[in-house]
Jmol script that loads the backbone (N, CA, C; Angstrom):
load data "model"
ATOM      1  N   MET A   1      -6.211  17.808 -17.010  1.00  0.00           N
ATOM      2  CA  MET A   1      -5.831  17.516 -15.643  1.00  0.00           C
ATOM      3  C   MET A   1      -4.678  18.119 -15.403  1.00  0.00           C
ATOM      4  N   PRO A   2      -4.437  18.799 -14.360  1.00  0.00           N
ATOM      5  CA  PRO A   2      -3.209  19.459 -13.831  1.00  0.00           C
ATOM      6  C   PRO A   2      -1.925  18.378 -13.410  1.00  0.00           C
ATOM      7  N   HIS A   3      -0.901  18.780 -13.518  1.00  0.00           N
ATOM      8  CA  HIS A   3       0.225  18.091 -13.248  1.00  0.00           C
ATOM      9  C   HIS A   3       0.779  18.328 -11.938  1.00  0.00           C
ATOM     10  N   VAL A   4       1.148  17.250 -11.013  1.00  0.00           N
ATOM     11  CA  VAL A   4       1.596  17.595  -9.728  1.00  0.00           C
ATOM     12  C   VAL A   4       3.068  17.667  -9.704  1.00  0.00           C
ATOM     13  N   LEU A   5       3.686  18.526  -9.054  1.00  0.00           N
ATOM     14  CA  LEU A   5       5.096  18.514  -8.913  1.00  0.00           C
ATOM     15  C   LEU A   5       5.373  18.666  -7.352  1.00  0.00           C
ATOM     16  N   VAL A   6       6.030  17.673  -6.736  1.00  0.00           N
ATOM     17  CA  VAL A   6       6.388  17.723  -5.463  1.00  0.00           C
ATOM     18  C   VAL A   6       7.917  17.888  -5.181  1.00  0.00           C
ATOM     19  N   MET A   7       8.065  19.263  -4.461  1.00  0.00           N
ATOM     20  CA  MET A   7       9.247  19.926  -4.278  1.00  0.00           C
ATOM     21  C   MET A   7      10.288  19.014  -3.498  1.00  0.00           C
ATOM     22  N   PRO A   8      11.543  18.903  -3.895  1.00  0.00           N
ATOM     23  CA  PRO A   8      12.373  18.112  -3.106  1.00  0.00           C
ATOM     24  C   PRO A   8      12.379  18.012  -1.720  1.00  0.00           C
ATOM     25  N   LEU A   9      12.305  19.331  -1.062  1.00  0.00           N
ATOM     26  CA  LEU A   9      12.332  19.341   0.447  1.00  0.00           C
ATOM     27  C   LEU A   9      11.073  18.657   0.972  1.00  0.00           C
ATOM     28  N   VAL A  10       9.856  18.828   0.279  1.00  0.00           N
ATOM     29  CA  VAL A  10       8.786  17.998   0.720  1.00  0.00           C
ATOM     30  C   VAL A  10       8.823  16.514   0.681  1.00  0.00           C
ATOM     31  N   SER A  11       9.606  15.881  -0.443  1.00  0.00           N
ATOM     32  CA  SER A  11       9.861  14.501  -0.674  1.00  0.00           C
ATOM     33  C   SER A  11      10.838  14.114   0.496  1.00  0.00           C
ATOM     34  N   GLN A  12      11.760  14.928   0.736  1.00  0.00           N
ATOM     35  CA  GLN A  12      12.714  14.506   1.816  1.00  0.00           C
ATOM     36  C   GLN A  12      12.184  14.651   3.276  1.00  0.00           C
ATOM     37  N   ALA A  13      11.225  15.420   3.528  1.00  0.00           N
ATOM     38  CA  ALA A  13      10.603  15.563   4.827  1.00  0.00           C
ATOM     39  C   ALA A  13       9.706  14.334   4.923  1.00  0.00           C
ATOM     40  N   LEU A  14       8.916  13.815   3.877  1.00  0.00           N
ATOM     41  CA  LEU A  14       8.183  12.636   3.788  1.00  0.00           C
ATOM     42  C   LEU A  14       8.974  11.505   4.011  1.00  0.00           C
ATOM     43  N   GLY A  15      10.108  11.442   3.383  1.00  0.00           N
ATOM     44  CA  GLY A  15      10.993  10.189   3.655  1.00  0.00           C
ATOM     45  C   GLY A  15      11.569  10.163   4.933  1.00  0.00           C
ATOM     46  N   GLU A  16      11.646  11.081   5.826  1.00  0.00           N
ATOM     47  CA  GLU A  16      11.988  11.183   6.961  1.00  0.00           C
ATOM     48  C   GLU A  16      11.058  10.834   8.055  1.00  0.00           C
ATOM     49  N   ILE A  17       9.846  10.898   7.575  1.00  0.00           N
ATOM     50  CA  ILE A  17       8.481  10.390   8.533  1.00  0.00           C
ATOM     51  C   ILE A  17       8.104   8.916   8.147  1.00  0.00           C
ATOM     52  N   LEU A  18       8.224   8.645   7.007  1.00  0.00           N
ATOM     53  CA  LEU A  18       7.470   7.342   6.517  1.00  0.00           C
ATOM     54  C   LEU A  18       8.416   6.371   5.795  1.00  0.00           C
ATOM     55  N   PRO A  19       8.339   5.016   6.116  1.00  0.00           N
ATOM     56  CA  PRO A  19       9.123   3.961   5.417  1.00  0.00           C
ATOM     57  C   PRO A  19       8.630   4.072   4.000  1.00  0.00           C
ATOM     58  N   ARG A  20       9.386   3.333   3.102  1.00  0.00           N
ATOM     59  CA  ARG A  20       9.015   3.455   1.699  1.00  0.00           C
ATOM     60  C   ARG A  20       7.620   2.894   1.373  1.00  0.00           C
ATOM     61  N   GLY A  21       7.202   1.902   1.666  1.00  0.00           N
ATOM     62  CA  GLY A  21       5.732   1.513   1.459  1.00  0.00           C
ATOM     63  C   GLY A  21       4.663   2.524   1.612  1.00  0.00           C
ATOM     64  N   PRO A  22       4.608   2.893   2.917  1.00  0.00           N
ATOM     65  CA  PRO A  22       3.683   3.985   3.306  1.00  0.00           C
ATOM     66  C   PRO A  22       3.910   5.204   2.627  1.00  0.00           C
ATOM     67  N   LEU A  23       5.018   5.654   2.369  1.00  0.00           N
ATOM     68  CA  LEU A  23       5.383   6.915   1.670  1.00  0.00           C
ATOM     69  C   LEU A  23       4.751   6.842   0.329  1.00  0.00           C
ATOM     70  N   LEU A  24       4.837   5.770  -0.549  1.00  0.00           N
ATOM     71  CA  LEU A  24       4.374   5.419  -1.887  1.00  0.00           C
ATOM     72  C   LEU A  24       2.879   5.647  -1.868  1.00  0.00           C
ATOM     73  N   THR A  25       2.104   5.064  -0.572  1.00  0.00           N
ATOM     74  CA  THR A  25       0.818   4.919  -0.680  1.00  0.00           C
ATOM     75  C   THR A  25       0.301   6.609  -0.531  1.00  0.00           C
ATOM     76  N   VAL A  26       0.981   7.338   0.416  1.00  0.00           N
ATOM     77  CA  VAL A  26       0.624   8.733   0.664  1.00  0.00           C
ATOM     78  C   VAL A  26       0.779   9.499  -0.721  1.00  0.00           C
ATOM     79  N   LEU A  27       2.053   9.390  -1.234  1.00  0.00           N
ATOM     80  CA  LEU A  27       2.212  10.208  -2.498  1.00  0.00           C
ATOM     81  C   LEU A  27       1.243   9.753  -3.667  1.00  0.00           C
ATOM     82  N   ASN A  28       0.928   8.423  -3.899  1.00  0.00           N
ATOM     83  CA  ASN A  28      -0.048   8.115  -4.916  1.00  0.00           C
ATOM     84  C   ASN A  28      -1.395   8.636  -4.531  1.00  0.00           C
ATOM     85  N   ARG A  29      -1.932   8.543  -3.172  1.00  0.00           N
ATOM     86  CA  ARG A  29      -3.040   9.086  -2.969  1.00  0.00           C
ATOM     87  C   ARG A  29      -3.123  10.501  -3.200  1.00  0.00           C
ATOM     88  N   MET A  30      -2.175  11.212  -2.739  1.00  0.00           N
ATOM     89  CA  MET A  30      -2.092  12.711  -3.011  1.00  0.00           C
ATOM     90  C   MET A  30      -2.253  13.145  -4.629  1.00  0.00           C
ATOM     91  N   TYR A  31      -1.476  12.300  -5.460  1.00  0.00           N
ATOM     92  CA  TYR A  31      -1.118  12.700  -6.828  1.00  0.00           C
ATOM     93  C   TYR A  31      -2.850  12.344  -7.329  1.00  0.00           C
ATOM     94  N   ASP A  32      -3.408  11.360  -6.978  1.00  0.00           N
ATOM     95  CA  ASP A  32      -4.597  10.915  -7.421  1.00  0.00           C
ATOM     96  C   ASP A  32      -5.610  11.955  -7.175  1.00  0.00           C
ATOM     97  N   GLN A  33      -5.633  12.341  -5.755  1.00  0.00           N
ATOM     98  CA  GLN A  33      -6.625  13.356  -5.498  1.00  0.00           C
ATOM     99  C   GLN A  33      -6.614  14.618  -5.972  1.00  0.00           C
ATOM    100  N   LEU A  34      -5.226  15.271  -6.120  1.00  0.00           N
ATOM    101  CA  LEU A  34      -5.126  16.399  -6.793  1.00  0.00           C
ATOM    102  C   LEU A  34      -5.135  16.512  -8.250  1.00  0.00           C
ATOM    103  N   GLU A  35      -4.699  15.431  -8.918  1.00  0.00           N
ATOM    104  CA  GLU A  35      -4.842  15.299 -10.336  1.00  0.00           C
ATOM    105  C   GLU A  35      -6.482  15.361 -10.917  1.00  0.00           C
ATOM    106  N   ASN A  36      -7.190  14.528 -10.030  1.00  0.00           N
ATOM    107  CA  ASN A  36      -8.611  14.130 -10.448  1.00  0.00           C
ATOM    108  C   ASN A  36      -9.748  14.790  -9.742  1.00  0.00           C
ATOM    109  N   HIS A  37      -9.432  15.473  -8.716  1.00  0.00           N
ATOM    110  CA  HIS A  37     -10.348  16.255  -7.940  1.00  0.00           C
ATOM    111  C   HIS A  37      -9.789  17.607  -7.511  1.00  0.00           C
ATOM    112  N   TYR A  38      -9.075  18.385  -8.219  1.00  0.00           N
ATOM    113  CA  TYR A  38      -8.604  19.631  -8.012  1.00  0.00           C
ATOM    114  C   TYR A  38      -9.625  20.773  -7.657  1.00  0.00           C
ATOM    115  N   GLU A  39     -10.663  20.610  -8.450  1.00  0.00           N
ATOM    116  CA  GLU A  39     -11.751  21.609  -8.331  1.00  0.00           C
ATOM    117  C   GLU A  39     -12.308  21.237  -6.813  1.00  0.00           C
ATOM    118  N   ARG A  40     -12.372  20.353  -6.196  1.00  0.00           N
ATOM    119  CA  ARG A  40     -12.690  20.162  -4.703  1.00  0.00           C
ATOM    120  C   ARG A  40     -11.782  20.944  -3.840  1.00  0.00           C
ATOM    121  N   TYR A  41     -10.624  20.565  -3.995  1.00  0.00           N
ATOM    122  CA  TYR A  41      -9.367  21.254  -2.954  1.00  0.00           C
ATOM    123  C   TYR A  41      -9.149  22.623  -3.354  1.00  0.00           C
ATOM    124  N   ARG A  42      -9.305  23.176  -4.381  1.00  0.00           N
ATOM    125  CA  ARG A  42      -8.759  24.626  -4.692  1.00  0.00           C
ATOM    126  C   ARG A  42      -9.280  25.541  -3.953  1.00  0.00           C
ATOM    127  N   THR A  43     -10.580  25.457  -3.323  1.00  0.00           N
ATOM    128  CA  THR A  43     -11.132  26.563  -2.589  1.00  0.00           C
ATOM    129  C   THR A  43     -10.677  26.685  -1.047  1.00  0.00           C
ATOM    130  N   ARG A  44      -9.924  25.617  -0.773  1.00  0.00           N
ATOM    131  CA  ARG A  44      -9.416  25.562   0.740  1.00  0.00           C
ATOM    132  C   ARG A  44      -8.089  26.613   0.867  1.00  0.00           C
ATOM    133  N   ARG A  45      -8.291  27.732   0.619  1.00  0.00           N
ATOM    134  CA  ARG A  45      -7.224  28.828   0.626  1.00  0.00           C
ATOM    135  C   ARG A  45      -6.993  29.096   1.942  1.00  0.00           C
ATOM    136  N   TYR A  46      -5.800  29.849   2.389  1.00  0.00           N
ATOM    137  CA  TYR A  46      -5.317  30.305   3.563  1.00  0.00           C
ATOM    138  C   TYR A  46      -6.124  31.571   3.949  1.00  0.00           C
ATOM    139  N   SER A  47      -6.702  32.386   2.973  1.00  0.00           N
ATOM    140  CA  SER A  47      -7.454  33.475   3.143  1.00  0.00           C
ATOM    141  C   SER A  47      -8.376  33.665   1.871  1.00  0.00           C
ATOM    142  N   ALA A  48      -9.075  34.751   1.841  1.00  0.00           N
ATOM    143  CA  ALA A  48      -9.941  35.090   0.889  1.00  0.00           C
ATOM    144  C   ALA A  48      -9.054  35.742  -0.464  1.00  0.00           C
ATOM    145  N   ARG A  49      -7.839  35.917  -0.254  1.00  0.00           N
ATOM    146  CA  ARG A  49      -7.076  36.324  -1.432  1.00  0.00           C
ATOM    147  C   ARG A  49      -6.795  35.144  -2.486  1.00  0.00           C
ATOM    148  N   PRO A  50      -7.272  35.387  -3.646  1.00  0.00           N
ATOM    149  CA  PRO A  50      -7.140  34.439  -4.650  1.00  0.00           C
ATOM    150  C   PRO A  50      -5.632  33.970  -4.956  1.00  0.00           C
ATOM    151  N   ASP A  51      -4.740  34.782  -4.562  1.00  0.00           N
ATOM    152  CA  ASP A  51      -3.325  34.152  -4.972  1.00  0.00           C
ATOM    153  C   ASP A  51      -2.644  33.583  -3.901  1.00  0.00           C
ATOM    154  N   ASP A  52      -3.266  33.243  -2.821  1.00  0.00           N
ATOM    155  CA  ASP A  52      -2.851  32.344  -1.836  1.00  0.00           C
ATOM    156  C   ASP A  52      -2.806  31.014  -2.115  1.00  0.00           C
ATOM    157  N   TYR A  53      -1.858  30.110  -1.550  1.00  0.00           N
ATOM    158  CA  TYR A  53      -1.808  28.662  -1.569  1.00  0.00           C
ATOM    159  C   TYR A  53      -3.131  28.164  -1.011  1.00  0.00           C
ATOM    160  N   PHE A  54      -3.323  26.779  -1.322  1.00  0.00           N
ATOM    161  CA  PHE A  54      -4.495  26.184  -0.776  1.00  0.00           C
ATOM    162  C   PHE A  54      -3.925  24.902  -0.156  1.00  0.00           C
ATOM    163  N   ASP A  55      -4.763  24.262   0.716  1.00  0.00           N
ATOM    164  CA  ASP A  55      -4.197  23.135   1.674  1.00  0.00           C
ATOM    165  C   ASP A  55      -4.966  21.818   0.914  1.00  0.00           C
ATOM    166  N   TYR A  56      -4.137  20.781   1.080  1.00  0.00           N
ATOM    167  CA  TYR A  56      -4.730  19.463   0.725  1.00  0.00           C
ATOM    168  C   TYR A  56      -4.348  18.785   2.109  1.00  0.00           C
ATOM    169  N   ILE A  57      -5.288  18.201   2.715  1.00  0.00           N
ATOM    170  CA  ILE A  57      -5.291  17.368   4.149  1.00  0.00           C
ATOM    171  C   ILE A  57      -5.505  15.849   3.694  1.00  0.00           C
ATOM    172  N   LEU A  58      -4.390  15.124   4.074  1.00  0.00           N
ATOM    173  CA  LEU A  58      -4.441  13.724   4.118  1.00  0.00           C
ATOM    174  C   LEU A  58      -4.387  12.958   5.304  1.00  0.00           C
ATOM    175  N   TYR A  59      -5.388  12.127   5.527  1.00  0.00           N
ATOM    176  CA  TYR A  59      -5.253  11.378   6.801  1.00  0.00           C
ATOM    177  C   TYR A  59      -4.905   9.872   6.330  1.00  0.00           C
ATOM    178  N   PHE A  60      -3.934   9.399   7.118  1.00  0.00           N
ATOM    179  CA  PHE A  60      -3.321   8.161   6.841  1.00  0.00           C
ATOM    180  C   PHE A  60      -3.155   7.039   8.069  1.00  0.00           C
ATOM    181  N   ALA A  61      -3.517   5.844   7.947  1.00  0.00           N
ATOM    182  CA  ALA A  61      -3.577   4.880   8.934  1.00  0.00           C
ATOM    183  C   ALA A  61      -2.520   3.865   8.482  1.00  0.00           C
ATOM    184  N   ASN A  62      -1.617   3.660   9.501  1.00  0.00           N
ATOM    185  CA  ASN A  62      -0.585   2.716   9.149  1.00  0.00           C
ATOM    186  C   ASN A  62      -0.796   1.301   9.494  1.00  0.00           C
ATOM    187  N   GLU A  63      -0.217   0.394   9.236  1.00  0.00           N
ATOM    188  CA  GLU A  63      -0.646  -0.994   9.511  1.00  0.00           C
ATOM    189  C   GLU A  63      -1.002  -1.356  10.876  1.00  0.00           C
ATOM    190  N   GLN A  64      -0.495  -0.597  11.787  1.00  0.00           N
ATOM    191  CA  GLN A  64      -1.108  -0.774  13.260  1.00  0.00           C
ATOM    192  C   GLN A  64      -2.283  -0.135  13.510  1.00  0.00           C
ATOM    193  N   GLY A  65      -2.816   0.722  12.613  1.00  0.00           N
ATOM    194  CA  GLY A  65      -4.062   1.389  12.826  1.00  0.00           C
ATOM    195  C   GLY A  65      -3.871   2.934  13.424  1.00  0.00           C
ATOM    196  N   GLU A  66      -2.618   3.235  13.575  1.00  0.00           N
ATOM    197  CA  GLU A  66      -2.224   4.711  13.889  1.00  0.00           C
ATOM    198  C   GLU A  66      -2.457   5.722  12.958  1.00  0.00           C
ATOM    199  N   TRP A  67      -3.041   6.777  13.309  1.00  0.00           N
ATOM    200  CA  TRP A  67      -3.318   7.531  12.323  1.00  0.00           C
ATOM    201  C   TRP A  67      -2.298   8.779  12.351  1.00  0.00           C
ATOM    202  N   SER A  68      -2.225   9.300  11.207  1.00  0.00           N
ATOM    203  CA  SER A  68      -1.418  10.584  10.849  1.00  0.00           C
ATOM    204  C   SER A  68      -2.152  11.420  10.007  1.00  0.00           C
ATOM    205  N   THR A  69      -1.754  12.771  10.235  1.00  0.00           N
ATOM    206  CA  THR A  69      -2.275  13.783   9.313  1.00  0.00           C
ATOM    207  C   THR A  69      -1.213  14.534   8.608  1.00  0.00           C
ATOM    208  N   PHE A  70      -1.319  14.708   7.305  1.00  0.00           N
ATOM    209  CA  PHE A  70      -0.495  15.435   6.510  1.00  0.00           C
ATOM    210  C   PHE A  70      -1.098  16.795   5.900  1.00  0.00           C
ATOM    211  N   ARG A  71      -0.650  17.903   6.109  1.00  0.00           N
ATOM    212  CA  ARG A  71      -1.175  18.920   5.453  1.00  0.00           C
ATOM    213  C   ARG A  71      -0.095  19.397   4.452  1.00  0.00           C
ATOM    214  N   PHE A  72      -0.552  19.333   3.077  1.00  0.00           N
ATOM    215  CA  PHE A  72       0.398  19.655   1.861  1.00  0.00           C
ATOM    216  C   PHE A  72      -0.201  21.190   1.615  1.00  0.00           C
ATOM    217  N   THR A  73       0.782  21.997   1.472  1.00  0.00           N
ATOM    218  CA  THR A  73       0.650  23.379   0.828  1.00  0.00           C
ATOM    219  C   THR A  73       0.715  23.354  -0.654  1.00  0.00           C
ATOM    220  N   ILE A  74      -0.306  23.701  -1.371  1.00  0.00           N
ATOM    221  CA  ILE A  74      -0.276  23.757  -2.827  1.00  0.00           C
ATOM    222  C   ILE A  74      -0.275  24.993  -3.468  1.00  0.00           C
ATOM    223  N   ASP A  75       0.636  25.317  -4.380  1.00  0.00           N
ATOM    224  CA  ASP A  75       0.724  26.362  -5.239  1.00  0.00           C
ATOM    225  C   ASP A  75       0.160  26.299  -6.632  1.00  0.00           C
ATOM    226  N   ASP A  76      -1.072  26.772  -6.902  1.00  0.00           N
ATOM    227  CA  ASP A  76      -1.617  26.462  -8.156  1.00  0.00           C
ATOM    228  C   ASP A  76      -1.521  27.875  -8.996  1.00  0.00           C
ATOM    229  N   LYS A  77      -0.905  28.715  -8.646  1.00  0.00           N
ATOM    230  CA  LYS A  77      -0.742  30.067  -9.242  1.00  0.00           C
ATOM    231  C   LYS A  77       0.491  30.402  -9.892  1.00  0.00           C
ATOM    232  N   GLN A  78       1.691  29.608  -9.801  1.00  0.00           N
ATOM    233  CA  GLN A  78       2.985  29.951 -10.024  1.00  0.00           C
ATOM    234  C   GLN A  78       3.024  29.457 -11.578  1.00  0.00           C
ATOM    235  N   ALA A  79       2.544  28.405 -12.177  1.00  0.00           N
ATOM    236  CA  ALA A  79       2.644  27.869 -13.310  1.00  0.00           C
ATOM    237  C   ALA A  79       1.275  27.282 -13.879  1.00  0.00           C
ATOM    238  N   GLN A  80       0.859  27.659 -14.922  1.00  0.00           N
ATOM    239  CA  GLN A  80      -0.377  27.236 -15.241  1.00  0.00           C
ATOM    240  C   GLN A  80      -0.489  25.682 -15.716  1.00  0.00           C
ATOM    241  N   GLY A  81      -1.345  25.080 -15.270  1.00  0.00           N
ATOM    242  CA  GLY A  81      -1.374  23.576 -15.463  1.00  0.00           C
ATOM    243  C   GLY A  81      -0.659  22.933 -14.403  1.00  0.00           C
ATOM    244  N   TYR A  82       0.026  23.420 -13.530  1.00  0.00           N
ATOM    245  CA  TYR A  82       0.851  22.734 -12.497  1.00  0.00           C
ATOM    246  C   TYR A  82       0.284  22.988 -11.097  1.00  0.00           C
ATOM    247  N   LEU A  83       0.198  21.779 -10.284  1.00  0.00           N
ATOM    248  CA  LEU A  83       0.099  22.038  -8.812  1.00  0.00           C
ATOM    249  C   LEU A  83       1.452  21.678  -8.233  1.00  0.00           C
ATOM    250  N   ILE A  84       1.969  22.701  -7.579  1.00  0.00           N
ATOM    251  CA  ILE A  84       3.304  22.599  -6.954  1.00  0.00           C
ATOM    252  C   ILE A  84       3.109  22.384  -5.505  1.00  0.00           C
ATOM    253  N   VAL A  85       3.582  21.109  -4.936  1.00  0.00           N
ATOM    254  CA  VAL A  85       3.407  20.862  -3.694  1.00  0.00           C
ATOM    255  C   VAL A  85       4.665  21.575  -2.978  1.00  0.00           C
ATOM    256  N   ALA A  86       4.542  22.696  -2.241  1.00  0.00           N
ATOM    257  CA  ALA A  86       5.481  23.481  -1.700  1.00  0.00           C
ATOM    258  C   ALA A  86       5.952  23.109  -0.367  1.00  0.00           C
ATOM    259  N   ALA A  87       5.204  22.602   0.545  1.00  0.00           N
ATOM    260  CA  ALA A  87       5.399  22.293   1.932  1.00  0.00           C
ATOM    261  C   ALA A  87       4.482  21.223   2.303  1.00  0.00           C
ATOM    262  N   VAL A  88       4.937  20.703   3.496  1.00  0.00           N
ATOM    263  CA  VAL A  88       4.119  19.599   4.098  1.00  0.00           C
ATOM    264  C   VAL A  88       4.470  19.746   5.657  1.00  0.00           C
ATOM    265  N   SER A  89       3.189  19.604   6.375  1.00  0.00           N
ATOM    266  CA  SER A  89       3.163  19.605   7.804  1.00  0.00           C
ATOM    267  C   SER A  89       2.566  18.228   8.309  1.00  0.00           C
ATOM    268  N   TYR A  90       3.160  17.688   9.439  1.00  0.00           N
ATOM    269  CA  TYR A  90       2.623  16.402   9.823  1.00  0.00           C
ATOM    270  C   TYR A  90       2.480  16.345  11.325  1.00  0.00           C
ATOM    271  N   CYS A  91       1.438  15.717  11.704  1.00  0.00           N
ATOM    272  CA  CYS A  91       1.219  15.514  13.062  1.00  0.00           C
ATOM    273  C   CYS A  91       0.626  14.147  13.427  1.00  0.00           C
ATOM    274  N   LYS A  92       0.763  13.437  14.526  1.00  0.00           N
ATOM    275  CA  LYS A  92       0.100  12.223  14.844  1.00  0.00           C
ATOM    276  C   LYS A  92      -1.076  12.365  15.198  1.00  0.00           C
ATOM    277  N   GLY A  93      -2.063  11.214  14.837  1.00  0.00           N
ATOM    278  CA  GLY A  93      -3.360  11.454  14.985  1.00  0.00           C
ATOM    279  C   GLY A  93      -4.160  12.253  13.949  1.00  0.00           C
ATOM    280  N   LYS A  94      -5.568  12.202  14.262  1.00  0.00           N
ATOM    281  CA  LYS A  94      -6.277  12.996  13.054  1.00  0.00           C
ATOM    282  C   LYS A  94      -6.501  14.431  13.605  1.00  0.00           C
ATOM    283  N   ALA A  95      -5.824  15.315  13.056  1.00  0.00           N
ATOM    284  CA  ALA A  95      -5.883  16.692  13.419  1.00  0.00           C
ATOM    285  C   ALA A  95      -6.986  17.306  12.387  1.00  0.00           C
ATOM    286  N   ARG A  96      -8.112  18.094  13.042  1.00  0.00           N
ATOM    287  CA  ARG A  96      -8.988  18.978  12.149  1.00  0.00           C
ATOM    288  C   ARG A  96      -8.001  20.066  11.589  1.00  0.00           C
ATOM    289  N   PRO A  97      -8.572  20.450  10.291  1.00  0.00           N
ATOM    290  CA  PRO A  97      -8.090  21.649   9.724  1.00  0.00           C
ATOM    291  C   PRO A  97      -8.480  22.838  10.424  1.00  0.00           C
ATOM    292  N   GLY A  98      -7.592  23.813  10.225  1.00  0.00           N
ATOM    293  CA  GLY A  98      -8.089  25.116  10.789  1.00  0.00           C
ATOM    294  C   GLY A  98      -7.055  25.919  11.669  1.00  0.00           C
TER     295      GLY A  98
END
end "model"
wireframe off; spacefill off
backbone 0.3
color backbone group
């Protein structure tokens, strides 16, 4: 099972978007999915080049039922056995990848 490392700037960005409770929910879901289902997500590369990062998309609904989309950029080539969460982008609503 790979180890997930979240870069400090990613943590900071998420902390500016989400209050603590939802932030922990998003991080826990991301950790669980990447650690336990890495094979499913690793094929979502930016291009056909095998050294590119891949995306992990997470849809999240808050207590009011408002959806948000988080796109995490994952580096699985820099250190063997580690998935480095290098960047995050965010938008309100359910955005389709692409």
